[in-house]
N, C-alpha and C positions, 0 to 999 in steps of 0.2 A: 412485514407482518411477522410477529414472533410466534413460537410454537404454541404458546398459551392461546393466542388469538385464533390460530388455526383450529385448535380443539374446540373452542367455544362457538365456532360457526356451526357445529353439529348439535342437533337436538338431543338432550339427555332424557332418558326415560327412567322411571322408577325401577330400582333394583328388584328383581323377582323374588329374592329370599330376604328374610328379616336379618339385618345386621345391626350391631350395636357398637357404641363407643365404650372403650375400657380404659380411658385415661391416657396420660402421657407416659411414654417410656422411650427406650432407645435400643439399638442393636447391641450396645454395650452390656445390657442386662443379660443377653443371651450368650454372647461369645467373648466379651471383653476385647482384648487386643489380639486374640487368636484368629486373625483374619489374614488370608493370603490372596492378594490381588494378582493381576495379570503377570507381573514380573516374577511371580513365584518366590518372593521373599516375604516371610511373615512380618506383620507389623511389630509384634513383640520381638525384642532382641534375644529372648531366652530360647527361641527355637531357630535353628539354622535353616537356610533355604537353598535356592538353586545353586548359588556359588559353591557351597559345600557339597551339595548333592552331585554336582557335575563331576567332581573328583571321585567321589565314592561309587558312583554308578558308571563311570567311564563314558560320560556323554561327550560328544565332540561338537565343535562349532560354537560360536558366540550367541547364536539366536536363542530366544526364549521359546520353549515348546508351547504350542497352542492346544486348546482343549481336545481337538479331534486327533491329536497325535498320541501314540503309545507312550512316548517319553514323558508327556505331561502326567499321565497316570503313574508312571514310575516315580517321578519326582514328588508327586502329591503323596503317595503312600510312604515314601521315605521321610517326608516332613512329618507326617502323622506319627510314624514310628519314633521320631526324635521327641515329639511332644509327649508320647506315652512313656518314654523312658524317664522323662523328668518327673513323672507321677509314679514311678516304679511299677508301671503296668506295661502290657503288651497289646498288640493289635490282633485280636483273635476273632472279632466280629466287626462287620462294617455295615453302617446304615448311611443312606444318602437321601436327602430331602431336596428336591429340585422341581423344575417346571418344564423342562424340555427333554424329549427322548433323544434327539440328535446330539445335544451337548451333554447334559447331565447323565442321561441314560447310558450313552456310549462310554463315557468316562467311568461310570460305575461298573459296567460290564468288564472293562479291561482291568480295573483295580482289583476286583474280586478274584482274578486269576493270578495276581502277583504276590501271593503270600510269601513272606520271608521264609527262607529255608531253616532259620534257627528258631522259628516259633513252633512249639509243640501243639498237637491237635487238642481241641477241647473234648470233654466227655461227650458232648452232643455230636461229635464227629465232624467230618468235612462233607459238605454237600456236593454231590456230583452235578456237573452241568457242562454245557458246551461239548457234548459228545463224551470223549474220554478225558477231558480236562478236569482237574480238581479245583474247586473254588472254596474260599473261606465262607463260613456262615454269614449271610448278608441279605439285605433287603433294601430296595430303592422305592421311594414314593415320588411319583410324578404327578403334580397337581395342575389342573387347568380347569378352573371353575366354569361350568356351562349351566348357569342358573335357570335358563329357560328350558332346559331339557330335564327329563326325569333323572333322579339320582341313580348313578350306576358306577361300577368300577370293574376293572379287569386285573386279576392277580395270577401271575404265572410262577409256580414254584420252581420250575427248572431255571428260569432266568433271574429269579428274585425280583422281578418288576411288578409294581402295583401302580396302575394308572387310574386316577379318580377324577370325577368331574365336580367334586365338592372338596374344599379344603378341610371341612369337618371330618372327612374320611380318614384323616390321619389316625383317628382312634381305631378304625377298622384295620388299617395297615399295621399298627403296633400290635394289635391282637393277633393278626395273621402272622407276624414275625415271631411272636411268642409261641404260637401254635406250631411253627416250624422248628422250634427248639432253640431260638436265640434267647440268651440270658439277659441281655441289655444291662450290663454292669460295668465295672471299672475297666474291663478289657474290651469294651465296645467303643469304637470310634464313630462318631456321628458327623458326617460332612453336611453342612448347611449352606445351600446356595443363598445368595443375598437378593439381588435384583429379581423382582417378579416372583419371589418365593417368600423370604422373610419380610421383605418390604414390597409394596406394589404388587400384591398377589395376582398372578396371571389369570385372566378371565374376569377379574373383579376390579382391580385397582392399578393394573399395569399401564393404563393410558396416562396416568399422572407422571409416571417415569418417562414415557415417550414425550410428553409435553415439555418436561424439564430439559430433556436432551435437545429437542428441537429449538427451544428457547436459546440454549447455549450456542447451538449451531448457527442460528440466524443472527445472533449478536456478533459472532466471530466473522461470518461472511460480510455482514453489514459494515463492520469496522475496517475490513480489508478492501472492500469495493466501494464504499461510500455511496454516492448518488447513483452509481452505475449498477447497484445491486437490484436485480430483477427477481423479487420474491416469488411471483407466480411461476416464472420459468424454473427457478430453483426447485420449487415444490414438484413441478412436473418431472424434472430430471431425477429427483430423489425417489419419487414413487416408481418411476420406470426402472431404475437400476437396483432398487431395494427388493429384489426378488431372487429366488433360488437359481433362476436361469443364468444370473450374472455372478454367482458366488465364486466362480473361478477367477473373476476379475476383482471383486470386492473382498473375497475371503470371508464374507459375512462379518466384516470388520467395519464398524461405524467410522473409524478414522479414515479408512480407504474410501468408503462411499462418500463421506463428507468432502474429502479433498477433490475427488473426481467431479462432484457437482459444483464445487467452488470454481475449478478451472473452466468448466463448461459455462458457468454464469459470467465469467470474466471475458467471454468471447475469444479466449485464446485458442479454443478448439471448437470445431463444429460437431454437434451431437450426432448428426446423421453420418458424418464421416467416421466418427469414433465407432458407432454401432456397426458400420460396414466393415471396419477393421477388426472388430471383435468377431463378427460372423465369419470372416474369411481367415481367421486364425492369426492375423498379424499382431493383435494385442490380446493376450490371454491372461496375463497376470498384472497385479498392481505395479510391480517393478517395471514391466514393459510399458505400462501407462505413463509412469514417471519419466522414463526415457523419451517416450513419444511426446510428452508435454514439454520436455526440456528446451527444445528449439524455440517454441512459442514463448515460453516464460522467460528464458535467459536472454533471448535476442529480440523479442517482439516489442515494438514501440508502444503498443497499446497497454502494456503492463505497468502498473504503479510500482513504486519502490516498496511499499508494504507488501504487495503481492509477490514481488521478486524475493523478498526476504523470507516470506512464508514458504515459498517453493524451495529455497535453499535449505531451510530447516527440515522440511519433509524429505528432501532428497538425501540429506546427510543421515537422517534417522533410518531411512530405508537401507542405505549402504551399510549401516552398522547392524542391521537385522533387528531393529527396534520395532515391535508390533504396534507401538503407539506413536506413529510419526507426526500426527497432527495435534501437537500438545496444546497449542493455543485454543483450539476448539474444546479439548477436554477440560482445560482450566475454567473456561466459561460454563461448561456443563456442571462442574462442581458447584459454582456459585448458584446456578439456576436450580440445582437439586436442593440445596439448602433453602432456597426461597420457597420451595414447594413442600417443606416439612414444617408442621405446626403452623401453617399459614392461615388456618381458619379457627374461629372462636370455639371454645369448648362446648358450647351449646348447639353447634351446628349438627343436625342429624347425620348419623354415620353414612347413610346412602348418598347424602349430598357431598360427602368428602371424596367419594371414589374417583371422580375425574379431575379433581382439583388439588388434592393433597396426597403426598406419598405417605402411606400409613404402614405401621407394623401390622403384619397378619396375625390376628389374635389366636387362631387355631395353631399356627406354627409356633407362636410364642409359648402357648400352654404345653404343647407337645415337647418342645425343647426343654422347658423348665422341668417337666416331669422326668425326662430322660437324664437331665443333669442331676436331679435329686437321687437317682439310682446309681450315680457315680460315673456315667458315661462321659467320655471326652467329647466336647463340642468344639468344632473347628470349622471355619468358613473358607471356602474357595470360591472366588469370584473372577469372572473374566473381565471385569471392569479394570481399567488402569488406575494406578495410584493417583494420577493427575486429576481424575474426576471424582476422587474419593477422599483425598487427604489435602489439607491446605498447603499452598506454596509458602515457604518460610518468609518471603518478603511481600508477595502480591496479595496474600490472603491473611494478613495479620489480624488476630482477634477472632477468626472464624474456627469453628470446631470441625473435626473430621466428621464425615457422614455417619459413622457408627457411634459417635458420641452425641449427635444432635437429637434432641427430643422431638417426638412427633406422636400423633394419636394412634393408639392401637384400635383397630376395628375388625369386626368379623362376628363369628358365632362361638360362644364359649363351649369348650369340650372338657372343661376341668372336672365336672362331676363324673363323666364317663371314664376319664382317665383314672380317677380315684377308685373306681369300681373294678379296674382290671386286676 
């Protein structure tokens, strides 16, 4: 059973608020090639990335910083500064548009405290926050649509955080930021999250992204295990381990989670035994899991050659500090993602698209284009790996990268409200 089939077993209800179609577009309209994926190397060659930043910032070790690490925020701000220098501008204000407090919100909170020493203060001054720390003028929008609840938002001037339960509240956020003295001009850097923000809006359209990911995952596991693939058992393990309780093991990383469930499905390891080892502290990290699986994978007679090769690939990637070790899965996810973009006819009602097609979020689109017209830098940082976003030069010939692929824009128009600000 593929991810799409899993999703379609659930009854879909009419969406509680009125959403419309706004034609075909792509992420390219919003950010072009100014996108930085998990490897922290911008797609555009005009902006340097982690390799250069590592020397400039004095970062040690070969591993790629993850979103929850301070070094990630340091590298991200450094990259933004290089992008601004190409425009003869500086980073004097920071905006962040995302969908999660734990990921986007925490990264924003760190970044706003990392102001470069050579940047002069603006006339609107520096905003105090975090006790005695000084932060740059900044504002973060965290969207998670809860259409079945009354419209509400929470805005905190001290932290710069604005949490809304409607994506249309981007207007209220911009108005709030202006009221706090932000100029929103050429010296303003806008960080735009991609998955479940610019596309597949959280609370509204995010299930379509999850369906595509599961489709890619099921194809991968099916190709490795063949007739031995137990789809229902895989779904059981995936649901069990895809929880915060096991984040110390999975790192909240879909590569790690997918590979653990693959090994369990191969019957190389017993799930009950693994859970017992997790609880008693014997297996606490993914690296420990890979070593734990090594004996069964490398020496077990029940393991196919395809499975053995997959394990060797993952094992080598982990040893090199690669945060995307299960590349076979991510390349299938890329194909499945494209299959769920512009996959429905133009005349399909917007609310019917939400669980089946990955759409551009119209409110985000209009807000970003409005900020772009004011001269703001628009740049995207995404925790997705390149392998699930950019075509492989030989395996995916003729396919567009995700940010160039056309799909429908759906949502609620806020253009008139933006014009009146």
